Structures are given as structure tokens and as C-alpha cells.
C-alpha positions as CSV (number, residue, x, y, z in Angstrom):
1,M,119.4,91.7,97.8
2,S,118.7,94.4,95.2
3,K,120.4,97.7,95.2
4,L,118.5,100.9,95.8
5,S,119.9,104.4,95.7
6,V,118.5,107.5,97.5
7,S,118.1,109.0,94.1
8,Q,115.9,106.2,92.8
9,L,113.8,106.3,95.9
10,Y,113.3,110.0,95.4
11,E,112.3,109.7,91.8
12,D,110.0,106.8,92.4
13,L,108.2,108.4,95.3
14,R,108.5,112.1,94.6
15,E,104.9,112.6,93.5
16,E,103.3,110.0,95.8
17,L,105.0,111.2,99.0
18,K,105.3,114.9,97.9
19,L,109.1,114.9,98.3
20,S,111.6,117.6,97.8
21,V,115.3,117.6,98.4
22,L,116.3,120.2,101.0
23,S,120.0,119.7,101.3
24,G,122.8,117.2,100.7
25,E,122.1,116.8,97.0
26,S,125.6,115.5,96.3
27,G,124.9,112.4,98.4
28,M,121.8,111.2,96.4
29,S,123.9,108.3,95.0
30,R,124.2,106.8,98.5
31,Q,122.8,103.2,98.8
32,I,119.9,102.1,101.0
33,N,120.5,98.5,102.2
34,H,117.7,97.7,104.5
35,T,114.0,97.1,104.1
36,H,113.2,98.9,107.4
37,F,113.5,102.6,108.1
38,Q,114.5,104.1,111.5
39,K,112.8,106.7,113.7
40,N,115.4,108.9,115.3
41,G,114.4,109.8,118.9
42,L,117.3,108.2,120.7
43,P,120.0,109.0,118.2
44,L,119.2,112.7,118.3
45,A,119.4,112.6,122.0
46,G,123.0,111.4,121.7
47,F,122.6,107.6,121.7
48,L,124.4,107.2,118.4
49,K,125.1,103.5,118.9
50,A,121.4,103.0,118.2
51,V,121.7,104.3,114.6
52,H,121.6,101.9,111.7
53,P,123.2,104.0,108.9
54,D,122.1,101.8,106.0
55,R,118.4,102.5,106.8
56,V,116.5,105.6,105.8
57,Q,116.3,107.8,108.9
58,V,112.9,109.3,109.5
59,W,112.2,112.5,111.4
60,G,108.7,113.3,112.5
61,S,107.1,116.0,114.6
62,T,108.6,114.4,117.8
63,E,112.2,114.6,116.5
64,V,111.7,118.2,115.2
65,R,110.1,119.4,118.5
66,F,113.0,117.8,120.4
67,L,115.5,119.8,118.4
68,E,113.4,123.0,118.8
69,D,113.5,122.6,122.6
70,L,117.3,122.5,122.7
71,D,119.2,125.7,123.0
72,E,121.2,126.6,119.9
73,E,124.6,125.5,121.1
74,K,123.3,122.0,122.2
75,R,121.2,121.7,119.0
76,I,124.3,122.4,116.8
77,E,126.4,119.9,118.7
78,A,123.8,117.2,118.5
79,V,123.2,117.7,114.8
80,R,126.9,117.7,114.0
81,K,127.5,114.5,115.9
82,Y,124.5,112.9,114.2
83,F,125.6,113.8,110.7
84,R,129.1,112.6,111.2
85,M,127.7,109.1,110.9
86,P,127.6,107.5,107.4
87,L,123.9,107.9,107.0
88,C,122.2,107.1,103.7
89,A,119.4,109.8,103.9
90,V,117.2,111.6,106.3
91,L,113.4,111.9,105.5
92,V,111.5,114.6,107.3
93,T,107.7,114.1,107.4
94,G,104.9,116.7,107.5
95,G,106.8,119.3,105.6
96,K,108.5,120.4,108.8
97,D,110.9,123.4,108.6
98,I,114.5,122.6,109.3
99,F,117.0,124.9,111.1
100,P,119.8,126.3,108.9
101,G,122.4,124.6,111.0
102,I,121.0,121.2,110.1
103,R,121.1,122.0,106.4
104,E,124.8,123.0,106.8
105,A,125.6,119.8,108.6
106,S,123.8,117.8,105.9
107,N,125.7,119.6,103.1
108,D,129.0,119.2,104.9
109,S,128.5,115.4,105.3
110,N,126.8,114.9,101.9
111,V,123.8,113.3,103.6
112,P,120.6,114.1,101.8
113,I,117.7,115.6,103.7
114,I,114.4,115.0,101.9
115,V,111.2,116.6,103.1
116,S,107.8,115.0,102.6
117,G,104.5,117.0,102.6
118,L,102.7,114.0,104.1
119,P,102.3,113.4,107.8
120,G,104.2,110.4,109.3
121,K,101.1,108.2,109.7
122,E,100.5,108.4,106.0
123,L,104.1,108.3,104.8
124,M,105.5,105.4,106.9
125,P,103.3,102.6,105.6
126,R,103.9,103.6,102.0
127,L,107.7,104.0,102.6
128,S,107.8,100.6,104.3
129,G,105.9,98.9,101.4
130,Y,108.3,100.4,98.9
131,L,111.4,99.4,100.7
132,E,110.1,95.8,101.2
133,E,109.3,95.6,97.5
134,H,112.7,96.8,96.3
135,L,115.1,95.4,98.8
136,S,113.6,92.1,99.9
137,V,115.4,88.8,99.2
138,H,114.0,87.4,96.0
139,A,114.2,84.5,93.6
140,R,113.0,83.8,90.1
141,L,111.4,80.4,89.5
142,H,110.0,78.6,86.5
143,G,106.3,77.8,86.9
144,V,102.8,79.3,86.9
145,L,101.3,81.1,89.9
146,V,97.5,81.1,90.3
147,D,95.1,82.2,93.0
148,L,92.7,79.3,93.9
149,Y,90.1,80.1,96.6
150,G,92.5,82.7,98.0
151,V,95.4,80.2,98.1
152,G,98.5,81.1,96.1
153,V,99.4,77.9,94.3
154,L,102.7,77.6,92.4
155,I,102.4,75.0,89.6
156,Q,105.7,73.5,88.6
157,G,106.9,70.7,86.3
158,K,109.0,70.0,83.3
159,S,108.5,72.1,80.2
160,G,105.6,70.8,78.1
161,I,103.8,68.9,80.8
162,G,100.8,71.2,80.8
163,K,101.2,73.9,83.4
164,S,99.9,76.8,81.4
165,E,97.0,74.7,80.0
166,C,96.0,73.9,83.6
167,A,96.2,77.5,84.6
168,L,94.0,78.5,81.6
169,H,91.5,75.9,82.5
170,L,91.5,77.2,86.1
171,V,90.9,80.8,84.9
172,T,87.8,79.6,83.0
173,R,86.5,78.3,86.3
174,G,86.8,81.6,88.0
175,H,90.3,81.5,89.4
176,R,93.0,84.1,88.8
177,L,96.3,84.1,87.0
178,V,99.2,85.9,88.7
179,A,102.2,84.8,86.6
180,D,103.0,82.4,83.8
181,D,106.4,80.8,82.9
182,V,108.5,83.1,85.1
183,V,107.5,83.9,88.7
184,D,109.4,86.5,90.7
185,I,109.2,85.7,94.4
186,Q,110.1,88.0,97.2
187,L,110.5,87.4,100.9
188,R,108.5,90.2,102.5
189,G,108.6,89.9,106.3
190,N,107.5,86.4,106.9
191,E,105.7,85.9,103.7
192,L,106.6,84.8,100.1
193,V,105.0,87.1,97.6
194,G,105.0,86.1,93.9
195,K,104.3,88.2,90.8
196,S,104.9,88.3,87.1
197,T,107.7,90.0,85.3
198,E,106.7,93.3,83.7
199,L,107.0,91.9,80.2
200,L,104.8,88.8,80.8
201,K,102.3,90.4,83.1
202,H,98.7,89.2,82.4
203,H,100.0,86.9,79.5
204,I,100.0,83.2,79.2
205,E,101.6,81.0,76.5
206,V,99.6,78.0,75.4
207,R,101.0,75.6,72.8
208,G,98.8,75.8,69.7
209,L,97.3,79.1,70.6
210,G,100.4,81.2,71.2
211,V,100.6,84.1,73.7
212,L,97.2,85.2,75.1
213,N,96.4,88.3,77.2
214,L,94.0,87.1,79.9
215,K,93.1,90.6,81.0
216,D,91.7,91.3,77.5
217,L,90.1,87.9,77.1
218,F,88.5,87.5,80.5
219,G,88.7,90.9,82.2
220,V,90.4,92.1,85.3
221,V,88.7,89.4,87.4
222,A,90.9,86.8,85.8
223,I,94.2,88.3,86.9
224,R,96.1,89.4,90.0
225,Y,99.2,91.6,90.2
226,E,100.7,89.6,93.1
227,K,99.8,86.8,95.5
228,N,101.3,85.2,98.6
229,V,102.9,81.8,97.6
230,E,101.4,79.2,100.0
231,M,101.6,75.9,98.2
232,I,103.6,74.1,95.5
233,V,102.0,71.7,93.1
234,E,104.4,69.7,90.9
235,L,103.2,68.0,87.8
236,I,105.1,64.8,87.1
237,P,104.8,62.1,84.4
238,L,103.0,59.0,85.5
239,T,105.3,56.0,85.0
240,P,104.9,52.3,86.0
241,D,107.7,52.5,88.6
242,L,106.4,55.8,90.2
243,A,105.9,55.3,93.9
244,F,104.1,57.7,96.2
245,E,102.4,57.7,99.6
246,R,98.7,56.6,99.1
247,L,97.0,58.0,102.2
248,G,98.6,61.4,102.1
249,I,99.5,61.5,105.8
250,D,103.1,62.4,105.2
251,I,103.1,66.1,104.0
252,E,106.1,66.9,101.8
253,T,107.6,70.4,101.9
254,Q,109.8,72.5,99.6
255,D,112.1,75.3,100.7
256,I,111.9,78.7,98.9
257,L,114.0,81.5,100.4
258,G,114.1,79.8,103.7
259,K,110.4,79.2,103.9
260,C,109.0,75.6,103.8
261,L,105.8,75.3,101.8
262,P,103.5,72.3,101.3
263,H,104.6,70.4,98.2
264,V,102.1,68.2,96.4
265,K,103.1,65.9,93.5
266,I,100.4,65.1,91.0
267,P,101.1,62.4,88.4
268,V,100.0,63.4,84.9
269,A,98.5,60.9,82.5
270,P,95.8,60.8,79.7
271,G,92.3,61.0,81.2
272,R,93.3,62.6,84.5
273,N,91.6,65.9,85.3
274,I,94.6,67.8,86.5
275,P,92.9,71.2,87.1
276,T,90.3,69.5,89.3
277,L,93.0,67.8,91.3
278,I,94.8,71.1,91.8
279,E,91.6,72.7,93.0
280,V,91.1,69.8,95.5
281,A,94.7,70.2,96.7
282,A,94.0,73.9,97.5
283,R,90.7,73.1,99.2
284,N,92.5,70.4,101.3
285,L,95.1,73.0,102.4
286,L,92.3,75.3,103.6
287,L,90.9,72.4,105.6
288,Q,94.3,71.6,107.1
289,R,94.7,75.2,108.2
290,M,91.4,74.8,110.1
291,G,92.9,71.7,111.9
292,Y,91.2,69.0,109.9
293,F,93.4,66.4,108.2
294,S,91.4,64.0,106.1
295,A,94.1,61.3,105.8
296,E,94.8,61.3,109.6
297,E,91.1,61.2,110.4
298,F,90.7,58.2,108.0
299,S,93.7,56.5,109.6
300,R,92.3,56.9,113.1
301,T,88.9,55.6,112.0
302,L,90.5,52.6,110.3
303,S,92.7,51.8,113.3
304,A,89.6,52.0,115.5
305,Q,87.8,49.6,113.3
306,I,90.7,47.2,113.2
307,A,91.0,47.3,117.0
308,L,87.3,46.7,117.4
309,G,87.5,43.7,115.1
310,A,90.4,42.3,117.0
311,T,88.5,42.4,120.3
312,S,85.2,41.0,119.0
């Protein structure tokens, strides 16, 4: 998992979320270690076992009103107990005013309080997306990621087998390139999301042509910044001793970050139209998602014909 400091979060989101540091500046180097933030209704009421200190703690209008309704003595006691915990940061939404006693507790414990000018309903989705992007489990794989008919297809294979050429051919057919050569993959929630590195973004390297910028060549319709990875197509050399399942009933899978994805192996040989085969693989996956499996349907029809012939 990547590391993320409160200071980095503040600098990255300061303008977007209209952030300002209210107190606890000396704790800005604290680390955030979780992709989810935590709302603080129960902890402020004294249920401190419910606190996850490694998450950003979010106070909205409900939490602030709760503290306002307490008398001063109880409020100070609740706040002191709360800030004794090793919190990474407290984020207050809606530009709410904070009582002086809370600032003092924040400064004493070196826990930053950051105020946002946005209401909670606008801030929380943006904060959640940012944390997911920066703290999700990730992997860096060799291959080419393309968007075919809305399906994110990761093309893999040995160096020089033609992955980039296939991707370029697919782009000329109206599909979209996400990443070439190096694909950064993150596990966001229950989905694998792939994107290019910043250096290689929009570029593709084709032997004989060099490095090409597809955004400049074909326009923005030819590229995507990121895409869910839903299928793996591996290009392998066609050899005389290569054995593979002819009907396609047995669906192979490959594990990436704990997620099993359909894994299709396509033999490469002169005269084979590999881009078309990859397109068909993506179309077939869409059919399977709708509950239609061509190989199984053919097998059932064949079995029925054989049974009919045996009884006639």
C-alpha cells in the first residue's frame, strides 16, 4: 500500500475542497493508512472504541451541532478524550466554526484540524475517490490496456510478439488506448482499475515507427485515462506441439491482486488477424455476461443430435 501524509492530502486537495488548516499544524506529517474516512457521531458521544485512528475523521453539521448542544464542561471533556487518541487528522465540512477548546486540544495532541468550505455531500465523494486512488493496493504489469466495446482488455505476451501493433490496429478501428508497455493497476473496492504511468500516458511504441502520441494522431476519442481491467488476452507463439481446448468450454482465469479475471490465450502466427480475434474475445465476454455461452450451447446441441441419432 502507498504512503499518504496529511500534508500531501492537504496540498493535493487544497483548492478543489477549499481547505484551510485550523490547528494542529505540527502534526501534518502524520500518515493516513486507510482508503476510507470515518464519520464521528459515536466517537464524540464517548464510544471511542469505534474510532479507527488511521482514517481521516470527518465532522459534518451533525457532529458540530452535537458538540454545540453539550454544556461547556461536558464538551471539553468529550473533546479531550477524543483528541487523546492517535488520530491522523480531522476534516470539518461546510466551513463550520470550531470552539476554542477544540483548537487547544488539537494543538496539544498535534492532530491537525482541516476545515473545508464544501458541504459534506460534495466533499465526501471527492475525498473517497482521492483516498482510493492514493492508498489502494496496486501492481505494475507489462502489457497493453485497451477499451474494446466498453470492456477493459489487458493484452500480454512476450516482448516483440506484437502487443502494441495490435493495440494500434484496434485504435484505428475506433477503440481506445489506456496504457502501453507499463500498466498500473489498483484494486479500488471490488474492481481492478488500470491506467498508464504519467510519463507514457497517451503514447505507444511501435517497432519501425518509434514512440507515437495517439492523442495527437487520432484525437481524444482514441485514448482513455483509466479503465476497469476485466479480461486478459495473452498472445503466445503458435508451435506444432501447442495444445489448447478446442471448444472453449473451460474458461481459464488469472489472478491479479486477488481478483480472478477471464484469461484467453491467442496463438500468434503469420496470416492470423490477431486484432479481430481480440475483438471477438471481448464480444464473447459481453455475451457471457448476459448468460449466453456459445461453446456450451454448441455442446448441448451436439449432445442432443448424438442422442437422437443413437435412438433412431
